[in-house]
VOPAGU-2260 file (C-alpha; in pm, 1 decimal, decimal comma):
REM VOPAGU-2260
SITE   aa  ch    i         X         Y         Z
SITE  MET   A    0    6480,1   32551,1   25531,6
SITE  GLY   A    1    6759,9   32304,1   25473,3
SITE  GLY   A    2    6506,9   32021,5   25472,4
SITE  PHE   A    3    6294,4   32200,8   25214,3
SITE  LEU   A    4    6594,6   32250,2   24982,3
SITE  GLU   A    5    6688,3   31887,0   25024,4
SITE  LEU   A    6    6332,3   31785,4   24933,4
SITE  VAL   A    7    6332,7   32007,7   24622,3
SITE  GLY   A    8    6666,1   31860,5   24512,1
SITE  THR   A    9    6525,9   31513,6   24544,1
SITE  PHE   A   10    6224,8   31589,5   24322,3
SITE  ALA   A   11    6442,3   31778,6   24068,3
SITE  GLY   A   12    6651,2   31469,7   24003,0
SITE  ARG   A   13    6347,1   31264,7   23894,2
SITE  SER   A   14    6095,0   31282,0   23613,5
SITE  GLU   A   15    5718,6   31270,6   23641,5
SITE  GLU   A   16    5716,1   30890,6   23629,8
SITE  GLY   A   17    5973,4   30876,9   23902,5
SITE  GLN   A   18    6263,7   30809,1   23667,5
SITE  PRO   A   19    6591,1   30998,8   23692,0
SITE  LYS   A   20    6599,4   31308,4   23475,6
SITE  PRO   A   21    6859,1   31309,9   23190,5
SITE  LYS   A   22    7167,5   31502,7   23265,2
SITE  VAL   A   23    7225,3   31828,0   23079,0
SITE  ALA   A   24    7549,5   31844,2   22883,9
SITE  PRO   A   25    7789,1   32112,6   22990,7
SITE  CYS   A   26    7835,9   32421,7   22770,8
SITE  ASN   A   27    8183,1   32323,0   22649,6
SITE  GLU   A   28    8051,9   31988,2   22516,4
SITE  LEU   A   29    7772,4   32166,5   22322,9
SITE  ILE   A   30    8024,5   32402,5   22169,0
SITE  ASP   A   31    8248,0   32111,0   22060,1
SITE  GLU   A   32    7949,0   31936,8   21900,1
SITE  GLU   A   33    7851,5   32249,7   21704,2
SITE  GLU   A   34    8208,0   32293,2   21581,1
SITE  GLY   A   35    8212,3   31930,5   21464,9
SITE  LYS   A   36    7895,2   31986,2   21261,5
SITE  ARG   A   37    8042,4   32297,2   21104,5
SITE  GLU   A   38    8359,5   32108,0   21006,0
SITE  LEU   A   39    8145,6   31833,7   20847,6
SITE  VAL   A   40    7950,8   32091,0   20644,2
SITE  VAL   A   41    8276,2   32257,8   20533,4
SITE  GLU   A   42    8418,2   31920,7   20423,4
SITE  GLU   A   43    8104,2   31836,5   20222,2
SITE  THR   A   44    8107,0   32182,6   20062,0
SITE  SER   A   45    8473,7   32155,8   19967,2
SITE  THR   A   46    8416,5   31806,4   19825,9
SITE  SER   A   47    8129,4   31926,1   19603,8
SITE  THR   A   48    8333,6   32230,6   19495,7
SITE  THR   A   49    8627,6   32007,6   19402,2
SITE  ALA   A   50    8399,0   31775,8   19204,2
SITE  THR   A   51    8249,3   32073,6   19021,4
SITE  ALA   A   52    8593,0   32213,3   18942,9
SITE  THR   A   53    8709,8   31873,6   18817,9
SITE  LYS   A   54    8403,7   31847,4   18594,4
SITE  SER   A   55    8463,6   32194,2   18453,7
SITE  LYS   A   56    8828,0   32112,6   18380,2
SITE  ASN   A   57    8721,3   31807,6   18182,3
SITE  PRO   A   58    8531,2   31934,9   17877,6
SITE  SER   A   59    8415,0   31590,0   17781,0
SITE  ALA   A   60    8229,1   31554,5   18111,8
SITE  ASN   A   61    8005,7   31849,3   18028,3
SITE  HIS   A   62    7890,0   31688,8   17703,8
SITE  GLU   A   63    7803,4   31336,0   17800,3
SITE  LEU   A   64    7516,4   31305,2   17556,1
SITE  HIS   A   65    7637,2   31440,7   17226,2
SITE  PRO   A   66    7787,0   31762,2   17082,5
SITE  LEU   A   67    7459,7   31833,6   16905,3
SITE  MET   A   68    7289,5   31890,4   17240,5
SITE  ASN   A   69    7409,2   32099,8   17532,7
SITE  PRO   A   70    7264,7   31943,3   17848,2
SITE  GLY   A   71    7312,6   32264,2   18045,9
SITE  ALA   A   72    7146,6   32499,1   17802,7
SITE  ASN   A   73    6803,0   32639,1   17878,8
SITE  LYS   A   74    6768,0   32410,1   18179,8
SITE  ASN   A   75    6545,1   32661,1   18358,2
SITE  LYS   A   76    6323,4   32718,8   18059,0
SITE  LYS   A   77    6008,6   32521,3   18001,8
SITE  PRO   A   78    5964,5   32360,0   17659,5
SITE  SER   A   79    5649,2   32560,7   17599,6
SITE  GLU   A   80    5844,0   32887,0   17633,0
SITE  ASP   A   81    6057,5   32808,6   17329,0
SITE  GLY   A   82    5845,6   32839,5   17019,9
SITE  SER   A   83    6112,5   32758,8   16763,1
SITE  LEU   A   84    6030,4   32516,5   16485,0
SITE  ILE   A   85    6316,9   32284,7   16575,8
SITE  GLN   A   86    6205,3   32272,1   16936,9
SITE  LEU   A   87    5847,8   32184,6   16838,3
SITE  ILE   A   88    5968,5   31908,6   16607,2
SITE  MET   A   89    6198,1   31766,1   16871,7
SITE  LEU   A   90    5924,3   31775,0   17134,2
SITE  ASN   A   91    5686,2   31581,9   16907,1
SITE  LEU   A   92    5962,5   31333,0   16834,2
SITE  ASP   A   93    6046,9   31300,0   17202,0
SITE  GLU   A   94    5686,0   31201,5   17276,2
SITE  ARG   A   95    5741,7   30883,5   17075,5
SITE  CYS   A   96    6101,8   30807,3   17162,6
SITE  SER   A   97    6385,0   30945,2   17373,9
SITE  VAL   A   98    6584,2   31190,8   17164,6
SITE  LYS   A   99    6865,6   31198,9   17420,1
SITE  LEU   A  100    6896,0   30821,7   17406,4
SITE  LEU   A  101    6895,1   30827,0   17027,4
SITE  LEU   A  102    7172,4   31086,8   17020,1
SITE  ARG   A  103    7374,6   30891,9   17274,7
SITE  ILE   A  104    7349,6   30578,5   17060,1
SITE  TRP   A  105    7373,2   30729,7   16713,0
SITE  GLY   A  106    7610,5   31016,3   16795,5
SITE  PRO   A  107    7934,7   30822,8   16726,4
SITE  ARG   A  108    7782,8   30673,1   16411,3
SITE  LEU   A  109    7686,2   31019,6   16288,3
SITE  GLU   A  110    8039,1   31142,3   16351,4
SITE  PHE   A  111    8176,0   30852,8   16143,3
SITE  VAL   A  112    7934,3   30934,1   15858,7
SITE  VAL   A  113    8049,3   31297,4   15860,8
SITE  ARG   A  114    8414,4   31189,4   15843,2
SITE  LEU   A  115    8328,8   30949,7   15561,1
SITE  MET   A  116    8159,3   31228,8   15365,4
SITE  LEU   A  117    8458,5   31455,3   15422,2
SITE  VAL   A  118    8711,5   31206,0   15283,3
SITE  ALA   A  119    8481,2   31066,6   15011,1
SITE  THR   A  120    8644,4   31272,0   14735,0
SITE  PHE   A  121    8992,6   31150,6   14836,4
SITE  LEU   A  122    8885,3   30786,3   14841,7
SITE  ASP   A  123    8718,8   30814,2   14501,4
SITE  ASP   A  124    9007,7   31011,3   14350,0
SITE  SER   A  125    9266,2   30761,2   14477,3
SITE  PHE   A  126    9063,3   30474,9   14328,6
SITE  ARG   A  127    9034,8   30647,6   13990,1
SITE  MET   A  128    9402,4   30739,2   13997,6
SITE  ALA   A  129    9501,8   30378,1   14067,0
SITE  MET   A  130    9279,3   30252,2   13782,9
SITE  HIS   A  131    9404,3   30510,6   13529,6
SITE  PHE   A  132    9752,0   30588,8   13659,7
SITE  THR   A  133    9915,4   30610,4   13316,1
SITE  GLU   A  134    9658,9   30860,7   13187,5
SITE  HIS   A  135    9710,5   31076,6   13495,8
SITE  ILE   A  136   10086,6   31073,5   13439,7
SITE  GLU   A  137   10037,4   31196,9   13083,4
SITE  GLN   A  138    9794,1   31467,3   13192,9
SITE  VAL   A  139   10018,1   31597,7   13470,5
SITE  GLY   A  140   10339,5   31561,9   13269,4
SITE  GLN   A  141   10197,3   31767,9   12984,0
SITE  GLY   A  142   10052,7   32031,7   13214,4
SITE  ALA   A  143   10192,9   32379,6   13256,4
SITE  CYS   A  144   10334,5   32293,0   13597,6
SITE  LEU   A  145   10580,0   32022,8   13477,9
SITE  LYS   A  146   10591,0   32068,3   13102,1
SITE  TRP   A  147   10895,8   32295,7   13120,8
SITE  LEU   A  148   11101,5   32009,9   13269,5
SITE  GLY   A  149   11105,3   31831,2   12934,8
SITE  ALA   A  150   11206,2   31465,3   12944,0
SITE  ALA   A  151   11214,6   31458,8   13323,8
SITE  SER   A  152   10852,2   31562,4   13358,9
SITE  PRO   A  153   10705,1   31205,8   13333,3
SITE  ILE   A  154   10939,9   31083,0   13607,3
SITE  ILE   A  155   10856,7   31369,2   13841,0
SITE  ALA   A  156   10487,1   31331,2   13758,2
SITE  THR   A  157   10505,6   30961,1   13845,6
SITE  VAL   A  158   10670,4   31033,4   14181,6
SITE  MET   A  159   10430,4   31313,6   14275,3
SITE  LEU   A  160   10120,7   31119,4   14171,5
SITE  GLY   A  161   10246,4   30816,4   14364,7
SITE  ILE   A  162   10284,6   31032,7   14674,4
SITE  GLY   A  163    9939,2   31175,9   14614,8
SITE  LEU   A  164    9789,2   30829,7   14574,9
SITE  LEU   A  165    9937,9   30713,3   14904,1
SITE  ALA   A  166    9842,5   31034,9   15083,3
SITE  GLN   A  167    9480,3   31012,5   14971,1
SITE  SER   A  168    9422,6   30641,6   15029,5
SITE  ILE   A  169    9618,0   30591,8   15351,9
SITE  GLY   A  170    9521,6   30932,4   15492,1
SITE  SER   A  171    9151,3   30868,4   15436,1
SITE  ILE   A  172    9164,8   30523,3   15594,5
SITE  CYS   A  173    9356,3   30657,0   15894,6
SITE  LEU   A  174    9100,3   30932,2   15946,6
SITE  LEU   A  175    8814,1   30685,1   15933,2
SITE  ALA   A  176    8991,1   30453,3   16177,0
SITE  LEU   A  177    9119,3   30744,8   16392,1
SITE  LEU   A  178    9481,1   30632,6   16353,9
SITE  GLN   A  179    9745,1   30908,6   16343,4
SITE  SER   A  180    9469,0   31151,6   16259,2
SITE  ASP   A  181    9691,3   31460,1   16286,0
SITE  VAL   A  182    9940,8   31334,4   16026,2
SITE  ALA   A  183    9662,8   31198,5   15804,7
SITE  THR   A  184    9476,1   31529,7   15806,3
SITE  MET   A  185    9783,9   31730,5   15715,7
SITE  ALA   A  186    9863,7   31485,0   15433,9
SITE  LEU   A  187    9517,5   31535,1   15284,3
SITE  VAL   A  188    9546,8   31914,1   15322,7
SITE  GLY   A  189    9881,4   31904,7   15141,4
SITE  TRP   A  190    9734,7   31708,4   14852,1
SITE  ALA   A  191    9432,6   31939,5   14830,9
SITE  ILE   A  192    9675,8   32232,2   14791,5
SITE  ALA   A  193    9902,1   32059,7   14537,5
SITE  GLN   A  194    9633,1   31901,6   14317,6
SITE  PRO   A  195    9506,7   32220,4   14143,6
SITE  MET   A  196    9862,8   32314,3   14051,0
SITE  LEU   A  197    9954,3   31967,7   13924,2
SITE  TYR   A  198    9645,2   31942,5   13705,2
SITE  SER   A  199    9666,0   32308,4   13590,2
SITE  GLN   A  200    9328,4   32396,1   13742,2
SITE  THR   A  201    9427,0   32715,9   13923,1
SITE  SER   A  202    9211,5   32916,2   13679,5
SITE  ASN   A  203    8908,9   32691,8   13742,7
SITE  LEU   A  204    8730,9   32900,9   14006,5
SITE  GLU   A  205    8473,2   32636,1   14094,7
SITE  PHE   A  206    8741,7   32374,3   14155,4
SITE  MET   A  207    8954,3   32616,3   14357,4
SITE  SER   A  208    8665,1   32737,5   14572,8
SITE  GLU   A  209    8548,6   32385,9   14658,0
SITE  SER   A  210    8907,5   32282,0   14731,4
SITE  LEU   A  211    8939,8   32572,3   14976,6
SITE  SER   A  212    8614,2   32473,3   15145,3
SITE  LEU   A  213    8743,3   32117,7   15170,0
SITE  ILE   A  214    9068,3   32238,6   15327,5
SITE  GLY   A  215    8864,1   32436,9   15580,4
SITE  GLY   A  216    8670,7   32125,8   15674,6
SITE  LEU   A  217    8990,6   31924,0   15717,2
SITE  LEU   A  218    9138,9   32189,8   15944,3
SITE  MET   A  219    8826,9   32189,4   16161,1
SITE  LEU   A  220    8831,6   31808,8   16176,3
SITE  ARG   A  221    9197,1   31816,3   16282,0
SITE  VAL   A  222    9122,0   32057,5   16567,4
SITE  HIS   A  223    8825,3   31849,5   16681,8
SITE  LEU   A  224    9024,5   31523,9   16691,2
SITE  LEU   A  225    9315,3   31692,1   16870,2
SITE  SER   A  226    9080,5   31842,0   17130,1
SITE  LYS   A  227    8929,2   31497,9   17195,1
SITE  HIS   A  228    9277,6   31352,8   17241,9
SITE  GLN   A  229    9379,3   31636,2   17474,6
SITE  ALA   A  230    9059,0   31600,4   17677,8
SITE  THR   A  231    9131,1   31228,8   17723,3
SITE  SER   A  232    9490,6   31292,6   17828,3
SITE  ILE   A  233    9390,2   31571,8   18069,6
SITE  SER   A  234    9127,3   31354,1   18237,9
SITE  SER   A  235    9386,7   31079,6   18297,4
SITE  SER   A  236    9662,6   31313,8   18422,9
SITE  PRO   A  237    9685,8   31583,5   18691,2
SITE  PRO   A  238    9570,6   31932,3   18583,2
SITE  SER   A  239    9825,8   32172,3   18441,7
SITE  ASN   A  240    9825,6   32538,9   18351,9
SITE  ASN   A  241   10052,1   32497,9   18047,1
SITE  ASN   A  242    9770,7   32425,2   17797,5
SITE  ASN   A  243    9701,1   32784,9   17693,4
SITE  GLY   A  244    9945,4   32771,6   17402,1
SITE  PRO   A  245    9795,9   32465,2   17226,5
SITE  ARG   A  246    9442,6   32589,9   17295,1
SITE  THR   A  247    9519,6   32924,1   17130,3
SITE  THR   A  248    9673,7   32751,4   16827,0
SITE  SER   A  249    9373,4   32520,7   16796,5
SITE  ALA   A  250    9132,4   32813,8   16820,7
SITE  ILE   A  251    9316,8   33002,7   16545,5
SITE  THR   A  252    9329,6   32691,8   16323,6
SITE  GLN   A  253    8958,3   32638,4   16372,2
SITE  LEU   A  254    8893,4   33003,4   16286,7
SITE  ILE   A  255    9091,9   32969,2   15961,8
SITE  GLY   A  256    8898,6   32653,7   15873,6
SITE  ARG   A  257    8565,7   32823,1   15940,8
SITE  LEU   A  258    8664,4   33121,6   15724,8
SITE  LEU   A  259    8752,2   32887,1   15436,4
SITE  LEU   A  260    8430,3   32685,2   15457,4
SITE  PRO   A  261    8194,7   32929,1   15276,3
SITE  THR   A  262    8436,1   32986,5   14985,4
SITE  ALA   A  263    8241,3   32758,7   14751,8
SITE  TYR   A  264    7916,9   32941,1   14829,5
SITE  LEU   A  265    8072,7   33280,2   14767,7
SITE  TYR   A  266    8171,6   33149,9   14423,4
SITE  HIS   A  267    7813,5   33042,6   14352,2
SITE  ALA   A  268    7693,6   33379,4   14481,7
SITE  GLY   A  269    7920,2   33539,4   14223,1
SITE  LEU   A  270    7759,9   33324,5   13954,0
SITE  PHE   A  271    7413,4   33439,7   14061,0
SITE  LEU   A  272    7533,1   33799,6   14059,4
SITE  PHE   A  273    7669,7   33759,5   13706,5
SITE  SER   A  274    7341,7   33603,4   13591,8
SITE  ALA   A  275    7140,4   33882,7   13753,4
SITE  VAL   A  276    7327,2   34168,3   13583,9
SITE  THR   A  277    7356,4   34011,6   13236,8
SITE  LEU   A  278    6992,0   33989,7   13130,5
SITE  ASP   A  279    6939,0   33999,6   12755,8
SITE  GLU   A  280    6735,9   34285,6   12611,1
SITE  THR   A  281    6417,0   34174,2   12435,9
SITE  ASN   A  282    6090,8   34316,3   12305,4
SITE  ASN   A  283    5892,9   33999,7   12377,8
SITE  LEU   A  284    5676,0   34029,5   12691,9
SITE  ALA   A  285    5693,9   33658,5   12777,0
SITE  THR   A  286    6071,1   33655,0   12744,0
SITE  TYR   A  287    6094,2   33972,4   12951,3
SITE  LEU   A  288    5878,8   33829,8   13230,7
SITE  SER   A  289    6081,7   33511,2   13225,8
SITE  SER   A  290    6403,1   33711,2   13247,2
SITE  LEU   A  291    6257,2   33924,1   13526,2
SITE  SER   A  292    6157,3   33617,7   13728,5
SITE  MET   A  293    6505,4   33473,0   13683,9
SITE  PHE   A  294    6647,2   33806,7   13799,3
SITE  VAL   A  295    6439,7   33789,3   14118,0
SITE  ILE   A  296    6540,5   33426,7   14181,1
SITE  ASN   A  297    6909,7   33496,0   14119,9
SITE  THR   A  298    6902,3   33802,6   14343,9
SITE  ALA   A  299    6731,0   33611,4   14624,8
SITE  ALA   A  300    6981,6   33326,8   14594,7
SITE  LEU   A  301    7267,1   33577,3   14589,9
SITE  VAL   A  302    7148,6   33749,3   14908,9
SITE  ALA   A  303    7085,3   33416,6   15085,9
SITE  LEU   A  304    7429,2   33276,4   14999,2
SITE  VAL   A  305    7611,9   33595,4   15099,6
SITE  ILE   A  306    7428,2   33622,0   15432,6
SITE  GLY   A  307    7480,3   33250,7   15503,4
SITE  SER   A  308    7852,0   33274,3   15422,2
SITE  ILE   A  309    7892,7   33576,2   15651,4
SITE  LEU   A  310    7713,8   33400,5   15937,1
SITE  VAL   A  311    7931,5   33091,1   15899,2
SITE  ALA   A  312    8252,2   33295,8   15880,7
SITE  THR   A  313    8167,3   33506,0   16186,4
SITE  GLY   A  314    8033,1   33217,7   16392,0
SITE  LEU   A  315    7686,8   33368,2   16444,8
SITE  LYS   A  316    7413,7   33100,1   16417,0
SITE  SER   A  317    7679,4   32912,5   16222,1
SITE  ARG   A  318    7566,3   32562,5   16322,2
SITE  THR   A  319    7210,7   32613,5   16199,0
SITE  VAL   A  320    7321,6   32790,6   15881,5
SITE  ALA   A  321    7584,6   32524,4   15809,1
SITE  LEU   A  322    7321,2   32251,5   15842,2
SITE  PHE   A  323    7090,1   32420,5   15591,5
SITE  LEU   A  324    7377,6   32495,3   15350,9
SITE  ALA   A  325    7489,9   32133,5   15366,6
SITE  LEU   A  326    7141,0   32007,3   15279,6
SITE  ILE   A  327    7108,3   32260,5   14996,4
SITE  ASN   A  328    7451,5   32165,1   14864,0
SITE  LEU   A  329    7359,0   31796,4   14865,6
SITE  GLY   A  330    7050,2   31871,3   14658,7
SITE  PHE   A  331    7251,6   32084,5   14417,2
SITE  VAL   A  332    7517,8   31815,1   14372,0
SITE  LEU   A  333    7256,3   31547,6   14307,5
SITE  TYR   A  334    7094,7   31772,9   14046,6
SITE  GLN   A  335    7409,7   31904,1   13878,8
SITE  HIS   A  336    7633,6   31593,7   13878,0
SITE  PRO   A  337    7417,0   31277,8   13880,7
SITE  PHE   A  338    7691,7   31055,7   13741,5
SITE  PHE   A  339    7501,1   30738,5   13841,7
SITE  ARG   A  340    7230,8   30827,6   13586,8
SITE  PHE   A  341    7475,4   30850,7   13297,1
SITE  VAL   A  342    7571,8   30482,7   13286,4
SITE  HIS   A  343    7375,9   30166,6   13231,5
SITE  ARG   A  344    7460,1   29804,8   13161,8
SITE  THR   A  345    7382,0   29674,7   12812,4
SITE  GLY   A  346    7482,7   29332,5   12682,1
SITE  GLY   A  347    7701,5   29264,8   12986,7
SITE  GLU   A  348    7899,9   29589,1   12943,3
SITE  TRP   A  349    7876,9   29933,3   13099,1
SITE  THR   A  350    7797,8   30210,3   12852,7
SITE  VAL   A  351    7760,9   30587,1   12887,4
SITE  ASP   A  352    7440,6   30761,6   12785,1
SITE  GLU   A  353    7574,3   31058,7   12587,2
SITE  ASP   A  354    7230,9   31212,7   12526,0
SITE  TYR   A  355    7175,3   31300,9   12893,2
SITE  MET   A  356    7531,2   31405,0   12978,0
SITE  TRP   A  357    7682,2   31751,2   12941,4
SITE  MET   A  358    8032,0   31893,4   12945,7
SITE  LEU   A  359    8142,8   32077,4   13258,6
SITE  ASN   A  360    8310,7   32414,5   13277,4
SITE  VAL   A  361    8672,3   32321,1   13347,9
SITE  ALA   A  362    9001,3   32489,5   13266,2
SITE  LEU   A  363    9150,3   32351,8   12943,1
SITE  SER   A  364    9479,1   32400,3   12765,8
SITE  LYS   A  365    9492,2   32616,2   12455,1
SITE  ASP   A  366    9527,2   32314,8   12227,2
SITE  VAL   A  367    9239,4   32121,5   12393,7
SITE  THR   A  368    8869,1   32175,1   12326,1
SITE  PRO   A  369    8561,5   32019,5   12492,0
SITE  SER   A  370    8505,4   31808,9   12181,2
SITE  ASP   A  371    8833,9   31628,9   12250,1
SITE  PHE   A  372    8684,6   31464,2   12559,5
SITE  ASP   A  373    8534,9   31119,8   12515,7
SITE  PRO   A  374    8214,8   31028,8   12705,3
SITE  TRP   A  375    8394,9   30834,4   12976,6
SITE  GLN   A  376    8618,4   31132,0   13056,2
SITE  ILE   A  377    8313,2   31357,2   13091,2
SITE  TYR   A  378    8158,4   31091,7   13313,6
SITE  ASP   A  379    8470,8   31091,9   13532,4
SITE  LEU   A  380    8447,8   31471,7   13562,9
SITE  HIS   A  381    8087,2   31450,8   13683,9
SITE  ARG   A  382    8182,2   31175,9   13923,7
SITE  TYR   A  383    8473,3   31375,7   14063,8
SITE  TYR   A  384    8267,0   31693,3   14117,0
SITE  PHE   A  385    7989,4   31488,4   14278,3
SITE  PHE   A  386    8221,4   31351,9   14547,3
SITE  LEU   A  387    8389,4   31690,4   14583,8
SITE  GLY   A  388    8051,2   31847,2   14658,6
SITE  LEU   A  389    7970,2   31560,5   14894,9
SITE  SER   A  390    8290,9   31629,4   15086,7
SITE  THR   A  391    8205,0   31999,9   15102,2
SITE  SER   A  392    7869,8   31909,7   15258,2
SITE  GLY   A  393    8055,3   31687,7   15503,9
SITE  ALA   A  394    8271,4   31983,4   15606,5
SITE  LEU   A  395    7959,1   32190,8   15674,6
SITE  LEU   A  396    7800,5   31907,9   15873,4
SITE  LEU   A  397    8119,5   31892,6   16077,5
SITE  LEU   A  398    8067,1   32256,4   16173,2
SITE  ALA   A  399    7699,6   32190,4   16247,6
SITE  GLN   A  400    7786,9   31896,7   16472,2
SITE  PHE   A  401    8074,5   32036,5   16678,6
SITE  GLY   A  402    8030,9   32412,9   16667,3
SITE  PRO   A  403    8235,9   32708,9   16542,0
SITE  GLY   A  404    8511,0   32698,7   16805,9
SITE  GLU   A  405    8640,0   32941,8   17065,0
SITE  ILE   A  406    8684,8   33245,3   16837,5
SITE  ALA   A  407    8326,7   33307,3   16730,2
SITE  MET   A  408    8046,3   33551,6   16797,2
SITE  GLN   A  409    7826,9   33268,8   16929,0
SITE  LYS   A  410    8052,9   32985,5   17035,2
SITE  ASP   A  411    7793,5   32828,1   17270,0
SITE  GLU   A  412    7521,4   32789,8   17006,8
SITE  VAL   A  413    7301,2   32483,0   17057,0
SITE  LEU   A  414    7185,8   32312,6   16738,2
SITE  LEU   A  415    6922,6   32088,6   16900,2
SITE  PRO   A  416    6752,9   32242,9   17204,4
SITE  VAL   A  417    6724,6   32033,5   17513,8
SITE  VAL   A  418    6415,3   31817,5   17485,0
SITE  ALA   A  419    6236,6   31762,8   17815,6
SITE  ARG   A  420    5874,8   31675,4   17875,2
SITE  ALA   A  421    5675,0   31912,8   18089,7
SITE  ARG   A  422    5598,5   31746,9   18420,6
SITE  ASP   A  423    5335,9   31846,6   18673,8
């Protein structure tokens, strides 16, 4: 029996080819190996969790392409499932070129164009003020705001207009170059508030409404530039939990700016309402039908402007609505104030075509009538309102590009859906 067990032990220690059989690891070594694998998996999981948390703390990392597109939106949805018009257009465009690449390249340029549109009225006004500084001093000094000062009014008008000239020119250049953008934005907001009072235009509702819309755009631009600066500083410094205060202030400022944006369109809605309810009575059928058609058009425009203003103010589909309002406003400004069509060069000199130019509805003093304006002054009015409307469109494009902010009904709205080709 002992010989048989010895023989079995001899064969058990060899393989079929006569080679020694590999030794089996003890149980404690297997347990240590399993624990090592588990620790490796835990380390990899914690590393990926930390990377995800770091990415979520850095807002700029979640928007690498461009604010117009949200790379994480609708990532599980096939392009064919979204039947929106914008999606279909972007898909057809993406078949010819990469939309994501275009937005990555042209995104910063588009942001610069929007800032340029926003400050266009300040650049133009500072240029006109520098060219006709004496006339502006007389206009402001004789206005209701400074007229009661008597002999001191020209001096005060000179000082205030000089401050305004510097605020507009330097502030606009700093915003375009992104130098001291916070101070530059507040300087332009201050001038936009003071200008209607200095020029006695507080009763000019169109001027006041567009100035309020412009102030709203400047406030939104200020919040956007501050958030970019804070995101850069946070990414280069350790995380902190003391940022809730500035974030709340920025969200409230952005909300105020968004509420001020549709002011100009509410004014135009009021004009359409006034036109709709003041139809002249007539016995002529053709005149009646014409008046009825104008009533339908004015009512439709009134409803569209009111609904669009409400959507922008509440932040519901505000990016899409702001884009359409900006395009409509650009068309209206080109139609209503085409100052470039009123001048032509004859005999080496610039002359104004008085036959195709009309007087605007502006607030005038009691002793001033529209007939007192010479053609070049009317031309300057058209030119000023053109750039003011252009800046208002820039403010709306700013909302369309960067979104309504934290306090909104739809703060994660995506203007351009993610464009991705369907792959087999």
